[in-house]
PDB file of N, CA, C and O in Angstrom:
ATOM      1  N   UNK A   1       6.670  -9.092  11.471  1.00  0.00           N
ATOM      2  CA  UNK A   1       6.088  -8.024  12.269  1.00  0.00           C
ATOM      3  C   UNK A   1       5.294  -7.105  11.341  1.00  0.00           C
ATOM      4  O   UNK A   1       5.792  -6.717  10.284  1.00  0.00           O
ATOM      5  N   UNK A   2       4.074  -6.756  11.721  1.00  0.00           N
ATOM      6  CA  UNK A   2       3.241  -5.912  10.874  1.00  0.00           C
ATOM      7  C   UNK A   2       3.634  -4.443  11.036  1.00  0.00           C
ATOM      8  O   UNK A   2       4.366  -4.087  11.960  1.00  0.00           O
ATOM      9  N   UNK A   3       3.144  -3.598  10.136  1.00  0.00           N
ATOM     10  CA  UNK A   3       3.403  -2.168  10.219  1.00  0.00           C
ATOM     11  C   UNK A   3       2.833  -1.578  11.497  1.00  0.00           C
ATOM     12  O   UNK A   3       3.413  -0.660  12.077  1.00  0.00           O
ATOM     13  N   UNK A   4       1.691  -2.108  11.939  1.00  0.00           N
ATOM     14  CA  UNK A   4       1.046  -1.608  13.148  1.00  0.00           C
ATOM     15  C   UNK A   4       1.952  -1.823  14.360  1.00  0.00           C
ATOM     16  O   UNK A   4       2.049  -0.948  15.221  1.00  0.00           O
ATOM     17  N   UNK A   5       2.604  -2.963  14.434  1.00  0.00           N
ATOM     18  CA  UNK A   5       3.477  -3.248  15.556  1.00  0.00           C
ATOM     19  C   UNK A   5       4.747  -2.406  15.497  1.00  0.00           C
ATOM     20  O   UNK A   5       5.285  -2.032  16.539  1.00  0.00           O
ATOM     21  N   UNK A   6       5.226  -2.107  14.316  1.00  0.00           N
ATOM     22  CA  UNK A   6       6.436  -1.302  14.163  1.00  0.00           C
ATOM     23  C   UNK A   6       6.214   0.131  14.625  1.00  0.00           C
ATOM     24  O   UNK A   6       7.048   0.693  15.335  1.00  0.00           O
ATOM     25  N   UNK A   7       5.093   0.724  14.226  1.00  0.00           N
ATOM     26  CA  UNK A   7       4.848   2.125  14.546  1.00  0.00           C
ATOM     27  C   UNK A   7       4.307   2.307  15.954  1.00  0.00           C
ATOM     28  O   UNK A   7       4.449   3.387  16.529  1.00  0.00           O
ATOM     29  N   UNK A   8       3.689   1.275  16.526  1.00  0.00           N
ATOM     30  CA  UNK A   8       3.135   1.386  17.865  1.00  0.00           C
ATOM     31  C   UNK A   8       1.803   2.104  17.907  1.00  0.00           C
ATOM     32  O   UNK A   8       1.284   2.369  18.992  1.00  0.00           O
ATOM     33  N   UNK A   9       1.226   2.432  16.737  1.00  0.00           N
ATOM     34  CA  UNK A   9      -0.054   3.126  16.681  1.00  0.00           C
ATOM     35  C   UNK A   9      -1.132   2.173  16.186  1.00  0.00           C
ATOM     36  O   UNK A   9      -0.896   1.356  15.296  1.00  0.00           O
ATOM     37  N   UNK A  10      -2.316   2.289  16.774  1.00  0.00           N
ATOM     38  CA  UNK A  10      -3.438   1.486  16.297  1.00  0.00           C
ATOM     39  C   UNK A  10      -3.995   2.114  15.016  1.00  0.00           C
ATOM     40  O   UNK A  10      -3.675   3.253  14.678  1.00  0.00           O
ATOM     41  N   UNK A  11      -4.823   1.360  14.322  1.00  0.00           N
ATOM     42  CA  UNK A  11      -5.446   1.871  13.107  1.00  0.00           C
ATOM     43  C   UNK A  11      -6.302   3.098  13.444  1.00  0.00           C
ATOM     44  O   UNK A  11      -6.346   4.056  12.673  1.00  0.00           O
ATOM     45  N   UNK A  12      -6.977   3.065  14.590  1.00  0.00           N
ATOM     46  CA  UNK A  12      -7.802   4.204  15.003  1.00  0.00           C
ATOM     47  C   UNK A  12      -6.943   5.448  15.226  1.00  0.00           C
ATOM     48  O   UNK A  12      -7.335   6.551  14.845  1.00  0.00           O
ATOM     49  N   UNK A  13      -5.782   5.273  15.839  1.00  0.00           N
ATOM     50  CA  UNK A  13      -4.883   6.409  16.059  1.00  0.00           C
ATOM     51  C   UNK A  13      -4.403   6.990  14.733  1.00  0.00           C
ATOM     52  O   UNK A  13      -4.319   8.208  14.576  1.00  0.00           O
ATOM     53  N   UNK A  14      -4.092   6.121  13.787  1.00  0.00           N
ATOM     54  CA  UNK A  14      -3.650   6.581  12.467  1.00  0.00           C
ATOM     55  C   UNK A  14      -4.769   7.346  11.765  1.00  0.00           C
ATOM     56  O   UNK A  14      -4.525   8.364  11.119  1.00  0.00           O
ATOM     57  N   UNK A  15      -6.009   6.843  11.898  1.00  0.00           N
ATOM     58  CA  UNK A  15      -7.159   7.505  11.286  1.00  0.00           C
ATOM     59  C   UNK A  15      -7.360   8.894  11.892  1.00  0.00           C
ATOM     60  O   UNK A  15      -7.587   9.865  11.170  1.00  0.00           O
ATOM     61  N   UNK A  16      -7.277   8.982  13.212  1.00  0.00           N
ATOM     62  CA  UNK A  16      -7.449  10.271  13.888  1.00  0.00           C
ATOM     63  C   UNK A  16      -6.374  11.259  13.465  1.00  0.00           C
ATOM     64  O   UNK A  16      -6.662  12.438  13.258  1.00  0.00           O
ATOM     65  N   UNK A  17      -5.135  10.790  13.336  1.00  0.00           N
ATOM     66  CA  UNK A  17      -4.043  11.665  12.917  1.00  0.00           C
ATOM     67  C   UNK A  17      -4.267  12.164  11.487  1.00  0.00           C
ATOM     68  O   UNK A  17      -4.022  13.332  11.186  1.00  0.00           O
ATOM     69  N   UNK A  18      -4.732  11.276  10.616  1.00  0.00           N
ATOM     70  CA  UNK A  18      -5.008  11.668   9.231  1.00  0.00           C
ATOM     71  C   UNK A  18      -6.150  12.678   9.180  1.00  0.00           C
ATOM     72  O   UNK A  18      -6.104  13.623   8.392  1.00  0.00           O
ATOM     73  N   UNK A  19      -7.167  12.491  10.008  1.00  0.00           N
ATOM     74  CA  UNK A  19      -8.291  13.427  10.048  1.00  0.00           C
ATOM     75  C   UNK A  19      -7.834  14.799  10.531  1.00  0.00           C
ATOM     76  O   UNK A  19      -8.294  15.822  10.024  1.00  0.00           O
ATOM     77  N   UNK A  20      -6.931  14.825  11.508  1.00  0.00           N
ATOM     78  CA  UNK A  20      -6.408  16.109  11.989  1.00  0.00           C
ATOM     79  C   UNK A  20      -5.604  16.813  10.892  1.00  0.00           C
ATOM     80  O   UNK A  20      -5.725  18.024  10.703  1.00  0.00           O
ATOM     81  N   UNK A  21      -4.784  16.046  10.174  1.00  0.00           N
ATOM     82  CA  UNK A  21      -3.998  16.638   9.083  1.00  0.00           C
ATOM     83  C   UNK A  21      -4.913  17.194   7.998  1.00  0.00           C
ATOM     84  O   UNK A  21      -4.584  18.197   7.364  1.00  0.00           O
ATOM     85  N   UNK A  22      -6.052  16.556   7.780  1.00  0.00           N
ATOM     86  CA  UNK A  22      -7.006  17.006   6.764  1.00  0.00           C
ATOM     87  C   UNK A  22      -7.918  18.107   7.298  1.00  0.00           C
ATOM     88  O   UNK A  22      -8.805  18.590   6.594  1.00  0.00           O
ATOM     89  N   UNK A  23      -7.686  18.498   8.555  1.00  0.00           N
ATOM     90  CA  UNK A  23      -8.458  19.542   9.218  1.00  0.00           C
ATOM     91  C   UNK A  23      -9.943  19.220   9.252  1.00  0.00           C
ATOM     92  O   UNK A  23     -10.775  20.092   9.003  1.00  0.00           O
ATOM     93  N   UNK A  24     -10.281  17.967   9.561  1.00  0.00           N
ATOM     94  CA  UNK A  24     -11.674  17.551   9.691  1.00  0.00           C
ATOM     95  C   UNK A  24     -12.271  18.153  10.956  1.00  0.00           C
ATOM     96  O   UNK A  24     -11.569  18.395  11.938  1.00  0.00           O
ATOM     97  N   UNK A  25     -13.559  18.385  10.916  1.00  0.00           N
ATOM     98  CA  UNK A  25     -14.269  18.953  12.051  1.00  0.00           C
ATOM     99  C   UNK A  25     -14.503  17.883  13.104  1.00  0.00           C
ATOM    100  O   UNK A  25     -15.080  16.838  12.807  1.00  0.00           O
ATOM    101  N   UNK A  26     -14.063  18.131  14.327  1.00  0.00           N
ATOM    102  CA  UNK A  26     -14.226  17.147  15.397  1.00  0.00           C
ATOM    103  C   UNK A  26     -15.447  17.443  16.259  1.00  0.00           C
ATOM    104  O   UNK A  26     -15.716  16.717  17.217  1.00  0.00           O
ATOM    105  N   UNK A  27     -16.188  18.494  15.936  1.00  0.00           N
ATOM    106  CA  UNK A  27     -17.367  18.862  16.705  1.00  0.00           C
ATOM    107  C   UNK A  27     -18.515  17.910  16.372  1.00  0.00           C
ATOM    108  O   UNK A  27     -18.908  17.789  15.211  1.00  0.00           O
ATOM    109  N   UNK A  28     -19.052  17.235  17.391  1.00  0.00           N
ATOM    110  CA  UNK A  28     -20.109  16.251  17.159  1.00  0.00           C
ATOM    111  C   UNK A  28     -21.374  16.902  16.600  1.00  0.00           C
ATOM    112  O   UNK A  28     -22.052  16.301  15.767  1.00  0.00           O
ATOM    113  N   UNK A  29     -21.701  18.103  17.035  1.00  0.00           N
ATOM    114  CA  UNK A  29     -22.885  18.794  16.536  1.00  0.00           C
ATOM    115  C   UNK A  29     -22.742  19.109  15.040  1.00  0.00           C
ATOM    116  O   UNK A  29     -23.700  18.986  14.277  1.00  0.00           O
ATOM    117  N   UNK A  30     -21.551  19.511  14.641  1.00  0.00           N
ATOM    118  CA  UNK A  30     -21.311  19.795  13.222  1.00  0.00           C
ATOM    119  C   UNK A  30     -21.437  18.516  12.401  1.00  0.00           C
ATOM    120  O   UNK A  30     -21.987  18.536  11.300  1.00  0.00           O
ATOM    121  N   UNK A  31     -20.928  17.400  12.934  1.00  0.00           N
ATOM    122  CA  UNK A  31     -21.052  16.117  12.263  1.00  0.00           C
ATOM    123  C   UNK A  31     -22.517  15.742  12.085  1.00  0.00           C
ATOM    124  O   UNK A  31     -22.932  15.340  10.998  1.00  0.00           O
ATOM    125  N   UNK A  32     -23.299  15.873  13.153  1.00  0.00           N
ATOM    126  CA  UNK A  32     -24.724  15.522  13.094  1.00  0.00           C
ATOM    127  C   UNK A  32     -25.455  16.394  12.071  1.00  0.00           C
ATOM    128  O   UNK A  32     -26.321  15.902  11.348  1.00  0.00           O
ATOM    129  N   UNK A  33     -25.113  17.680  12.006  1.00  0.00           N
ATOM    130  CA  UNK A  33     -25.749  18.583  11.048  1.00  0.00           C
ATOM    131  C   UNK A  33     -25.435  18.158   9.614  1.00  0.00           C
ATOM    132  O   UNK A  33     -26.316  18.159   8.753  1.00  0.00           O
ATOM    133  N   UNK A  34     -24.176  17.796   9.362  1.00  0.00           N
ATOM    134  CA  UNK A  34     -23.795  17.354   8.016  1.00  0.00           C
ATOM    135  C   UNK A  34     -24.456  16.028   7.678  1.00  0.00           C
ATOM    136  O   UNK A  34     -24.891  15.815   6.546  1.00  0.00           O
ATOM    137  N   UNK A  35     -24.531  15.137   8.658  1.00  0.00           N
ATOM    138  CA  UNK A  35     -25.170  13.844   8.439  1.00  0.00           C
ATOM    139  C   UNK A  35     -26.649  14.031   8.121  1.00  0.00           C
ATOM    140  O   UNK A  35     -27.183  13.372   7.228  1.00  0.00           O
ATOM    141  N   UNK A  36     -27.306  14.920   8.842  1.00  0.00           N
ATOM    142  CA  UNK A  36     -28.724  15.180   8.598  1.00  0.00           C
ATOM    143  C   UNK A  36     -28.927  15.721   7.187  1.00  0.00           C
ATOM    144  O   UNK A  36     -29.881  15.346   6.504  1.00  0.00           O
ATOM    145  N   UNK A  37     -28.036  16.597   6.755  1.00  0.00           N
ATOM    146  CA  UNK A  37     -28.138  17.158   5.406  1.00  0.00           C
ATOM    147  C   UNK A  37     -28.009  16.052   4.361  1.00  0.00           C
ATOM    148  O   UNK A  37     -28.735  16.042   3.367  1.00  0.00           O
ATOM    149  N   UNK A  38     -27.086  15.126   4.589  1.00  0.00           N
ATOM    150  CA  UNK A  38     -26.918  14.009   3.661  1.00  0.00           C
ATOM    151  C   UNK A  38     -28.137  13.093   3.679  1.00  0.00           C
ATOM    152  O   UNK A  38     -28.578  12.609   2.636  1.00  0.00           O
ATOM    153  N   UNK A  39     -28.672  12.861   4.863  1.00  0.00           N
ATOM    154  CA  UNK A  39     -29.816  11.968   5.003  1.00  0.00           C
ATOM    155  C   UNK A  39     -31.060  12.555   4.351  1.00  0.00           C
ATOM    156  O   UNK A  39     -31.935  11.808   3.913  1.00  0.00           O
ATOM    157  N   UNK A  40     -31.153  13.871   4.278  1.00  0.00           N
ATOM    158  CA  UNK A  40     -32.308  14.521   3.664  1.00  0.00           C
ATOM    159  C   UNK A  40     -32.224  14.550   2.148  1.00  0.00           C
ATOM    160  O   UNK A  40     -33.236  14.766   1.480  1.00  0.00           O
ATOM    161  N   UNK A  41     -31.035  14.335   1.590  1.00  0.00           N
ATOM    162  CA  UNK A  41     -30.852  14.359   0.150  1.00  0.00           C
ATOM    163  C   UNK A  41     -31.594  13.195  -0.486  1.00  0.00           C
ATOM    164  O   UNK A  41     -31.441  12.044  -0.075  1.00  0.00           O
ATOM    165  N   UNK A  42     -32.399  13.508  -1.494  1.00  0.00           N
ATOM    166  CA  UNK A  42     -33.177  12.461  -2.162  1.00  0.00           C
ATOM    167  C   UNK A  42     -32.274  11.718  -3.146  1.00  0.00           C
ATOM    168  O   UNK A  42     -31.514  12.346  -3.883  1.00  0.00           O
ATOM    169  N   UNK A  43     -32.352  10.398  -3.163  1.00  0.00           N
ATOM    170  CA  UNK A  43     -31.550   9.638  -4.115  1.00  0.00           C
ATOM    171  C   UNK A  43     -32.046   9.809  -5.538  1.00  0.00           C
ATOM    172  O   UNK A  43     -33.209  10.144  -5.764  1.00  0.00           O
ATOM    173  N   UNK A  44     -31.156   9.577  -6.497  1.00  0.00           N
ATOM    174  CA  UNK A  44     -31.548   9.654  -7.902  1.00  0.00           C
ATOM    175  C   UNK A  44     -32.537   8.533  -8.201  1.00  0.00           C
ATOM    176  O   UNK A  44     -32.478   7.466  -7.590  1.00  0.00           O
ATOM    177  N   UNK A  45     -33.446   8.777  -9.142  1.00  0.00           N
ATOM    178  CA  UNK A  45     -34.370   7.701  -9.530  1.00  0.00           C
ATOM    179  C   UNK A  45     -33.595   6.491 -10.035  1.00  0.00           C
ATOM    180  O   UNK A  45     -32.522   6.632 -10.622  1.00  0.00           O
ATOM    181  N   UNK A  46     -34.133   5.326  -9.807  1.00  0.00           N
ATOM    182  CA  UNK A  46     -33.465   4.091 -10.207  1.00  0.00           C
ATOM    183  C   UNK A  46     -33.234   4.100 -11.715  1.00  0.00           C
ATOM    184  O   UNK A  46     -34.148   4.377 -12.492  1.00  0.00           O
ATOM    185  N   UNK A  47     -32.020   3.799 -12.110  1.00  0.00           N
ATOM    186  CA  UNK A  47     -31.687   3.746 -13.517  1.00  0.00           C
ATOM    187  C   UNK A  47     -31.194   5.076 -14.083  1.00  0.00           C
ATOM    188  O   UNK A  47     -30.781   5.124 -15.242  1.00  0.00           O
ATOM    189  N   UNK A  48     -31.223   6.151 -13.305  1.00  0.00           N
ATOM    190  CA  UNK A  48     -30.800   7.460 -13.806  1.00  0.00           C
ATOM    191  C   UNK A  48     -29.313   7.517 -14.077  1.00  0.00           C
ATOM    192  O   UNK A  48     -28.879   8.239 -14.975  1.00  0.00           O
ATOM    193  N   UNK A  49     -28.512   6.765 -13.313  1.00  0.00           N
ATOM    194  CA  UNK A  49     -27.076   6.808 -13.489  1.00  0.00           C
ATOM    195  C   UNK A  49     -26.536   5.675 -14.356  1.00  0.00           C
ATOM    196  O   UNK A  49     -25.325   5.563 -14.543  1.00  0.00           O
ATOM    197  N   UNK A  50     -27.411   4.847 -14.879  1.00  0.00           N
ATOM    198  CA  UNK A  50     -26.985   3.702 -15.686  1.00  0.00           C
ATOM    199  C   UNK A  50     -26.921   4.060 -17.158  1.00  0.00           C
ATOM    200  O   UNK A  50     -27.699   4.880 -17.646  1.00  0.00           O
ATOM    201  N   UNK A  51     -25.990   3.438 -17.858  1.00  0.00           N
ATOM    202  CA  UNK A  51     -25.893   3.629 -19.298  1.00  0.00           C
ATOM    203  C   UNK A  51     -26.795   2.632 -19.996  1.00  0.00           C
ATOM    204  O   UNK A  51     -26.974   1.504 -19.536  1.00  0.00           O
ATOM    205  N   UNK A  52     -27.360   3.063 -21.111  1.00  0.00           N
ATOM    206  CA  UNK A  52     -28.282   2.201 -21.850  1.00  0.00           C
ATOM    207  C   UNK A  52     -27.570   1.263 -22.767  1.00  0.00           C
ATOM    208  O   UNK A  52     -28.210   0.471 -23.459  1.00  0.00           O
TER     209      UNK A  52
END
């Protein structure tokens, strides 16, 4: 029997519970605003993070 069957919770339910414990924002507008901010961030030039 897997852990999922023992607890009776789906993986999605466990994820939601963990997000609540971490006090994640559940507001969709806030999520979209944060996503837009990330999407606007310019990536580092290729090779900038590599060691020579």
